[in-house]
Every structure is written in C-alpha cells, then in structure tokens.
Backbone atoms as SQL, in Angstrom:
CREATE TABLE atoms (id INTEGER PRIMARY KEY, chain TEXT, resi INTEGER, resn TEXT, atom TEXT, x REAL, y REAL, z REAL);
INSERT INTO atoms VALUES
  (1, 'A', 1, 'MET', 'N', -37.292, 30.111, 16.233),
  (2, 'A', 1, 'MET', 'CA', -36.051, 29.380, 16.304),
  (3, 'A', 1, 'MET', 'C', -36.162, 28.157, 15.393),
  (4, 'A', 2, 'LYS', 'N', -35.037, 27.787, 14.804),
  (5, 'A', 2, 'LYS', 'CA', -35.021, 26.615, 13.929),
  (6, 'A', 2, 'LYS', 'C', -34.062, 25.580, 14.494),
  (7, 'A', 3, 'ALA', 'N', -34.403, 24.332, 14.254),
  (8, 'A', 3, 'ALA', 'CA', -33.510, 23.225, 14.580),
  (9, 'A', 3, 'ALA', 'C', -33.417, 22.344, 13.347),
  (10, 'A', 4, 'ARG', 'N', -32.220, 21.867, 13.113),
  (11, 'A', 4, 'ARG', 'CA', -32.004, 20.926, 12.013),
  (12, 'A', 4, 'ARG', 'C', -31.446, 19.651, 12.640),
  (13, 'A', 5, 'VAL', 'N', -32.114, 18.532, 12.356),
  (14, 'A', 5, 'VAL', 'CA', -31.710, 17.241, 12.894),
  (15, 'A', 5, 'VAL', 'C', -31.209, 16.384, 11.735),
  (16, 'A', 6, 'HIS', 'N', -29.973, 15.903, 11.857),
  (17, 'A', 6, 'HIS', 'CA', -29.382, 15.004, 10.868),
  (18, 'A', 6, 'HIS', 'C', -29.449, 13.589, 11.441),
  (19, 'A', 7, 'VAL', 'N', -30.089, 12.687, 10.711),
  (20, 'A', 7, 'VAL', 'CA', -30.240, 11.300, 11.149),
  (21, 'A', 7, 'VAL', 'C', -29.519, 10.398, 10.151),
  (22, 'A', 8, 'MET', 'N', -28.641, 9.541, 10.673),
  (23, 'A', 8, 'MET', 'CA', -27.888, 8.613, 9.830),
  (24, 'A', 8, 'MET', 'C', -27.914, 7.231, 10.463),
  (25, 'A', 9, 'LEU', 'N', -27.828, 6.208, 9.620),
  (26, 'A', 9, 'LEU', 'CA', -27.674, 4.862, 10.146),
  (27, 'A', 9, 'LEU', 'C', -26.333, 4.759, 10.862),
  (28, 'A', 10, 'LYS', 'N', -26.301, 4.020, 11.946),
  (29, 'A', 10, 'LYS', 'CA', -25.058, 3.819, 12.678),
  (30, 'A', 10, 'LYS', 'C', -24.097, 2.991, 11.832),
  (31, 'A', 11, 'ASN', 'N', -22.793, 3.172, 12.111),
  (32, 'A', 11, 'ASN', 'CA', -21.779, 2.359, 11.424),
  (33, 'A', 11, 'ASN', 'C', -22.058, 0.891, 11.703),
  (34, 'A', 12, 'GLY', 'N', -21.896, 0.072, 10.691),
  (35, 'A', 12, 'GLY', 'CA', -22.130, -1.360, 10.832),
  (36, 'A', 12, 'GLY', 'C', -23.537, -1.791, 10.473),
  (37, 'A', 13, 'VAL', 'N', -24.464, -0.835, 10.352),
  (38, 'A', 13, 'VAL', 'CA', -25.835, -1.153, 9.943),
  (39, 'A', 13, 'VAL', 'C', -25.885, -1.084, 8.420),
  (40, 'A', 14, 'LEU', 'N', -26.388, -2.127, 7.793),
  (41, 'A', 14, 'LEU', 'CA', -26.481, -2.149, 6.332),
  (42, 'A', 14, 'LEU', 'C', -27.352, -1.009, 5.834),
  (43, 'A', 15, 'ASP', 'N', -26.934, -0.407, 4.737),
  (44, 'A', 15, 'ASP', 'CA', -27.644, 0.732, 4.151),
  (45, 'A', 15, 'ASP', 'C', -27.996, 0.395, 2.710),
  (46, 'A', 16, 'PRO', 'N', -29.110, -0.314, 2.475),
  (47, 'A', 16, 'PRO', 'CA', -29.450, -0.703, 1.103),
  (48, 'A', 16, 'PRO', 'C', -29.715, 0.487, 0.191),
  (49, 'A', 17, 'GLN', 'N', -30.274, 1.569, 0.704),
  (50, 'A', 17, 'GLN', 'CA', -30.501, 2.749, -0.140),
  (51, 'A', 17, 'GLN', 'C', -29.167, 3.364, -0.553),
  (52, 'A', 18, 'GLY', 'N', -28.253, 3.466, 0.380),
  (53, 'A', 18, 'GLY', 'CA', -26.932, 3.994, 0.051),
  (54, 'A', 18, 'GLY', 'C', -26.228, 3.134, -0.980),
  (55, 'A', 19, 'GLU', 'N', -26.337, 1.815, -0.843),
  (56, 'A', 19, 'GLU', 'CA', -25.723, 0.902, -1.801),
  (57, 'A', 19, 'GLU', 'C', -26.360, 1.049, -3.182),
  (58, 'A', 20, 'ALA', 'N', -27.674, 1.247, -3.239),
  (59, 'A', 20, 'ALA', 'CA', -28.357, 1.457, -4.522),
  (60, 'A', 20, 'ALA', 'C', -27.873, 2.748, -5.185),
  (61, 'A', 21, 'VAL', 'N', -27.677, 3.796, -4.397),
  (62, 'A', 21, 'VAL', 'CA', -27.167, 5.059, -4.943),
  (63, 'A', 21, 'VAL', 'C', -25.738, 4.867, -5.460),
  (64, 'A', 22, 'ARG', 'N', -24.894, 4.172, -4.687),
  (65, 'A', 22, 'ARG', 'CA', -23.519, 3.910, -5.122),
  (66, 'A', 22, 'ARG', 'C', -23.501, 3.157, -6.453),
  (67, 'A', 23, 'HIS', 'N', -24.345, 2.130, -6.557),
  (68, 'A', 23, 'HIS', 'CA', -24.422, 1.347, -7.789),
  (69, 'A', 23, 'HIS', 'C', -24.901, 2.215, -8.954),
  (70, 'A', 24, 'ALA', 'N', -25.923, 3.041, -8.727),
  (71, 'A', 24, 'ALA', 'CA', -26.461, 3.892, -9.795),
  (72, 'A', 24, 'ALA', 'C', -25.417, 4.918, -10.247),
  (73, 'A', 25, 'LEU', 'N', -24.658, 5.472, -9.313),
  (74, 'A', 25, 'LEU', 'CA', -23.615, 6.421, -9.702),
  (75, 'A', 25, 'LEU', 'C', -22.570, 5.745, -10.585),
  (76, 'A', 26, 'GLY', 'N', -22.198, 4.511, -10.233),
  (77, 'A', 26, 'GLY', 'CA', -21.253, 3.764, -11.064),
  (78, 'A', 26, 'GLY', 'C', -21.807, 3.511, -12.448),
  (79, 'A', 27, 'ALA', 'N', -23.100, 3.180, -12.524),
  (80, 'A', 27, 'ALA', 'CA', -23.733, 2.923, -13.823),
  (81, 'A', 27, 'ALA', 'C', -23.790, 4.181, -14.679),
  (82, 'A', 28, 'LEU', 'N', -23.799, 5.347, -14.037),
  (83, 'A', 28, 'LEU', 'CA', -23.826, 6.619, -14.767),
  (84, 'A', 28, 'LEU', 'C', -22.419, 7.107, -15.113),
  (85, 'A', 29, 'GLY', 'N', -21.421, 6.304, -14.789),
  (86, 'A', 29, 'GLY', 'CA', -20.059, 6.656, -15.165),
  (87, 'A', 29, 'GLY', 'C', -19.267, 7.377, -14.094),
  (88, 'A', 30, 'PHE', 'N', -19.803, 7.511, -12.895),
  (89, 'A', 30, 'PHE', 'CA', -19.087, 8.173, -11.810),
  (90, 'A', 30, 'PHE', 'C', -18.254, 7.133, -11.061),
  (91, 'A', 31, 'ASP', 'N', -17.075, 6.880, -11.587),
  (92, 'A', 31, 'ASP', 'CA', -16.180, 5.900, -10.976),
  (93, 'A', 31, 'ASP', 'C', -15.539, 6.512, -9.726),
  (94, 'A', 32, 'GLY', 'N', -15.099, 5.667, -8.857),
  (95, 'A', 32, 'GLY', 'CA', -14.377, 6.138, -7.684),
  (96, 'A', 32, 'GLY', 'C', -15.232, 6.325, -6.453),
  (97, 'A', 33, 'VAL', 'N', -16.532, 6.128, -6.557),
  (98, 'A', 33, 'VAL', 'CA', -17.390, 6.220, -5.376),
  (99, 'A', 33, 'VAL', 'C', -17.349, 4.858, -4.694),
  (100, 'A', 34, 'GLU', 'N', -16.690, 4.800, -3.552),
  (101, 'A', 34, 'GLU', 'CA', -16.494, 3.525, -2.871),
  (102, 'A', 34, 'GLU', 'C', -17.584, 3.201, -1.865),
  (103, 'A', 35, 'GLY', 'N', -18.328, 4.187, -1.459),
  (104, 'A', 35, 'GLY', 'CA', -19.403, 3.932, -0.508),
  (105, 'A', 35, 'GLY', 'C', -20.323, 5.125, -0.389),
  (106, 'A', 36, 'VAL', 'N', -21.582, 4.859, -0.099),
  (107, 'A', 36, 'VAL', 'CA', -22.587, 5.908, 0.103),
  (108, 'A', 36, 'VAL', 'C', -23.399, 5.540, 1.339),
  (109, 'A', 37, 'ARG', 'N', -23.595, 6.497, 2.213),
  (110, 'A', 37, 'ARG', 'CA', -24.501, 6.339, 3.351),
  (111, 'A', 37, 'ARG', 'C', -25.598, 7.382, 3.153),
  (112, 'A', 38, 'GLN', 'N', -26.828, 6.944, 3.182),
  (113, 'A', 38, 'GLN', 'CA', -27.942, 7.856, 2.983),
  (114, 'A', 38, 'GLN', 'C', -28.628, 8.106, 4.316),
  (115, 'A', 39, 'GLY', 'N', -28.974, 9.349, 4.557),
  (116, 'A', 39, 'GLY', 'CA', -29.659, 9.717, 5.793),
  (117, 'A', 39, 'GLY', 'C', -30.801, 10.658, 5.504),
  (118, 'A', 40, 'LYS', 'N', -31.208, 11.365, 6.541),
  (119, 'A', 40, 'LYS', 'CA', -32.292, 12.330, 6.361),
  (120, 'A', 40, 'LYS', 'C', -32.012, 13.559, 7.205),
  (121, 'A', 41, 'VAL', 'N', -32.547, 14.685, 6.752),
  (122, 'A', 41, 'VAL', 'CA', -32.453, 15.943, 7.474),
  (123, 'A', 41, 'VAL', 'C', -33.869, 16.389, 7.779),
  (124, 'A', 42, 'ILE', 'N', -34.111, 16.721, 9.038),
  (125, 'A', 42, 'ILE', 'CA', -35.431, 17.175, 9.464),
  (126, 'A', 42, 'ILE', 'C', -35.281, 18.594, 9.992),
  (127, 'A', 43, 'GLU', 'N', -36.008, 19.545, 9.404),
  (128, 'A', 43, 'GLU', 'CA', -35.970, 20.932, 9.863),
  (129, 'A', 43, 'GLU', 'C', -37.228, 21.213, 10.675),
  (130, 'A', 44, 'LEU', 'N', -37.018, 21.768, 11.846),
  (131, 'A', 44, 'LEU', 'CA', -38.119, 22.095, 12.750),
  (132, 'A', 44, 'LEU', 'C', -38.166, 23.593, 12.973),
  (133, 'A', 45, 'ASN', 'N', -39.329, 24.196, 12.826),
  (134, 'A', 45, 'ASN', 'CA', -39.554, 25.582, 13.217),
  (135, 'A', 45, 'ASN', 'C', -40.154, 25.544, 14.613),
  (136, 'A', 46, 'LEU', 'N', -39.433, 26.091, 15.581),
  (137, 'A', 46, 'LEU', 'CA', -39.818, 25.961, 16.983),
  (138, 'A', 46, 'LEU', 'C', -40.126, 27.322, 17.594),
  (139, 'A', 47, 'ALA', 'N', -40.955, 27.308, 18.611),
  (140, 'A', 47, 'ALA', 'CA', -41.236, 28.524, 19.365),
  (141, 'A', 47, 'ALA', 'C', -39.974, 28.970, 20.083),
  (142, 'A', 48, 'ASP', 'N', -39.788, 30.279, 20.208),
  (143, 'A', 48, 'ASP', 'CA', -38.633, 30.793, 20.947),
  (144, 'A', 48, 'ASP', 'C', -38.631, 30.204, 22.346),
  (145, 'A', 49, 'GLY', 'N', -37.436, 29.870, 22.807),
  (146, 'A', 49, 'GLY', 'CA', -37.312, 29.318, 24.142),
  (147, 'A', 49, 'GLY', 'C', -37.359, 27.802, 24.205),
  (148, 'A', 50, 'THR', 'N', -37.633, 27.160, 23.072),
  (149, 'A', 50, 'THR', 'CA', -37.623, 25.696, 23.062),
  (150, 'A', 50, 'THR', 'C', -36.189, 25.236, 23.294),
  (151, 'A', 51, 'SER', 'N', -35.997, 24.341, 24.226),
  (152, 'A', 51, 'SER', 'CA', -34.649, 23.934, 24.603),
  (153, 'A', 51, 'SER', 'C', -34.123, 22.815, 23.714),
  (154, 'A', 52, 'GLU', 'N', -32.796, 22.691, 23.690),
  (155, 'A', 52, 'GLU', 'CA', -32.177, 21.585, 22.973),
  (156, 'A', 52, 'GLU', 'C', -32.588, 20.261, 23.597),
  (157, 'A', 53, 'ALA', 'N', -32.817, 20.256, 24.900),
  (158, 'A', 53, 'ALA', 'CA', -33.266, 19.039, 25.578),
  (159, 'A', 53, 'ALA', 'C', -34.616, 18.577, 25.027),
  (160, 'A', 54, 'THR', 'N', -35.481, 19.527, 24.688),
  (161, 'A', 54, 'THR', 'CA', -36.782, 19.185, 24.108),
  (162, 'A', 54, 'THR', 'C', -36.604, 18.568, 22.728),
  (163, 'A', 55, 'VAL', 'N', -35.705, 19.125, 21.930),
  (164, 'A', 55, 'VAL', 'CA', -35.437, 18.572, 20.602),
  (165, 'A', 55, 'VAL', 'C', -34.829, 17.177, 20.737),
  (166, 'A', 56, 'THR', 'N', -33.945, 17.011, 21.696),
  (167, 'A', 56, 'THR', 'CA', -33.363, 15.689, 21.951),
  (168, 'A', 56, 'THR', 'C', -34.450, 14.687, 22.295),
  (169, 'A', 57, 'GLU', 'N', -35.399, 15.092, 23.114),
  (170, 'A', 57, 'GLU', 'CA', -36.512, 14.210, 23.478),
  (171, 'A', 57, 'GLU', 'C', -37.335, 13.846, 22.242),
  (172, 'A', 58, 'MET', 'N', -37.546, 14.812, 21.349),
  (173, 'A', 58, 'MET', 'CA', -38.265, 14.540, 20.100),
  (174, 'A', 58, 'MET', 'C', -37.537, 13.472, 19.283),
  (175, 'A', 59, 'CYS', 'N', -36.214, 13.601, 19.216),
  (176, 'A', 59, 'CYS', 'CA', -35.402, 12.634, 18.463),
  (177, 'A', 59, 'CYS', 'C', -35.504, 11.245, 19.078),
  (178, 'A', 60, 'GLU', 'N', -35.384, 11.187, 20.390),
  (179, 'A', 60, 'GLU', 'CA', -35.395, 9.906, 21.092),
  (180, 'A', 60, 'GLU', 'C', -36.754, 9.199, 20.982),
  (181, 'A', 61, 'LYS', 'N', -37.832, 9.988, 20.944),
  (182, 'A', 61, 'LYS', 'CA', -39.171, 9.399, 20.939),
  (183, 'A', 61, 'LYS', 'C', -39.748, 9.171, 19.544),
  (184, 'A', 62, 'LEU', 'N', -39.312, 9.962, 18.539),
  (185, 'A', 62, 'LEU', 'CA', -39.977, 9.864, 17.237),
  (186, 'A', 62, 'LEU', 'C', -39.054, 10.000, 16.031),
  (187, 'A', 63, 'LEU', 'N', -38.178, 10.975, 16.041),
  (188, 'A', 63, 'LEU', 'CA', -37.473, 11.335, 14.813),
  (189, 'A', 63, 'LEU', 'C', -36.369, 10.366, 14.417),
  (190, 'A', 64, 'ALA', 'N', -35.796, 9.648, 15.372),
  (191, 'A', 64, 'ALA', 'CA', -34.722, 8.696, 15.066),
  (192, 'A', 64, 'ALA', 'C', -34.994, 7.377, 15.768),
  (193, 'A', 65, 'ASN', 'N', -34.670, 6.294, 15.096),
  (194, 'A', 65, 'ASN', 'CA', -34.714, 4.971, 15.709),
  (195, 'A', 65, 'ASN', 'C', -33.332, 4.750, 16.311),
  (196, 'A', 66, 'THR', 'N', -33.197, 5.045, 17.590),
  (197, 'A', 66, 'THR', 'CA', -31.873, 5.076, 18.214),
  (198, 'A', 66, 'THR', 'C', -31.211, 3.706, 18.315),
  (199, 'A', 67, 'VAL', 'N', -31.920, 2.640, 18.002),
  (200, 'A', 67, 'VAL', 'CA', -31.303, 1.316, 17.967),
  (201, 'A', 67, 'VAL', 'C', -30.344, 1.230, 16.780),
  (202, 'A', 68, 'ILE', 'N', -30.752, 1.787, 15.637),
  (203, 'A', 68, 'ILE', 'CA', -29.949, 1.665, 14.420),
  (204, 'A', 68, 'ILE', 'C', -29.506, 3.001, 13.840),
  (205, 'A', 69, 'GLU', 'N', -29.989, 4.118, 14.387),
  (206, 'A', 69, 'GLU', 'CA', -29.654, 5.429, 13.837),
  (207, 'A', 69, 'GLU', 'C', -29.022, 6.311, 14.918),
  (208, 'A', 70, 'SER', 'N', -28.152, 7.210, 14.452),
  (209, 'A', 70, 'SER', 'CA', -27.627, 8.252, 15.312),
  (210, 'A', 70, 'SER', 'C', -28.129, 9.587, 14.762),
  (211, 'A', 71, 'TYR', 'N', -28.046, 10.623, 15.588),
  (212, 'A', 71, 'TYR', 'CA', -28.518, 11.920, 15.143),
  (213, 'A', 71, 'TYR', 'C', -27.664, 13.027, 15.747),
  (214, 'A', 72, 'THR', 'N', -27.656, 14.158, 15.044),
  (215, 'A', 72, 'THR', 'CA', -27.040, 15.375, 15.563),
  (216, 'A', 72, 'THR', 'C', -28.063, 16.493, 15.430),
  (217, 'A', 73, 'ILE', 'N', -27.942, 17.476, 16.301),
  (218, 'A', 73, 'ILE', 'CA', -28.885, 18.591, 16.320),
  (219, 'A', 73, 'ILE', 'C', -28.115, 19.887, 16.107),
  (220, 'A', 74, 'GLU', 'N', -28.622, 20.743, 15.213),
  (221, 'A', 74, 'GLU', 'CA', -28.105, 22.098, 15.001),
  (222, 'A', 74, 'GLU', 'C', -29.221, 23.067, 15.366),
  (223, 'A', 75, 'LEU', 'N', -28.946, 24.003, 16.220),
  (224, 'A', 75, 'LEU', 'CA', -29.924, 25.044, 16.560),
  (225, 'A', 75, 'LEU', 'C', -29.508, 26.349, 15.897),
  (226, 'A', 76, 'ALA', 'N', -30.491, 27.059, 15.368),
  (227, 'A', 76, 'ALA', 'CA', -30.194, 28.349, 14.722),
  (228, 'A', 76, 'ALA', 'C', -31.204, 29.391, 15.151);
C-alpha cells in the first residue's frame, strides 16, 4: 500500500522559499505570478493493512510541524 502526504505551510505563515521562487520566475520573464507557496510531498510504501490513523500519527509526530504546517493524506 502507498500513502502520499502533502505538507504545506499554513496560511499566514511566511514562506521565504516560495517568495524566492516567485521572484526568480519574475526574473526569468514569467510575469503574472502573484504568489508561490512551496511545500513537500512524502511518499510512503506501507505494509498492507496499515491504517490511515497510523499515517496520521506519523504526520503528527514527525512528518509535519503541525504548529506551522498542515498536511493531507492520500492512500492508494
């Protein structure tokens, strides 16, 4: 079984990496980009029967800093 975890900074938290990407895109001539938020995707290969609750626990304990980040989980 696979799980994909998307981690993003919460709204209102400054995103210096996203701002750097936005600035670089403008410098390369890509006008019209008003904002960029950068996150991360974590793919997990899990043993069959691993529950979504277990993946949630992984996120809460290690994969996301829940003070400043939010996450979503996709199971496949």
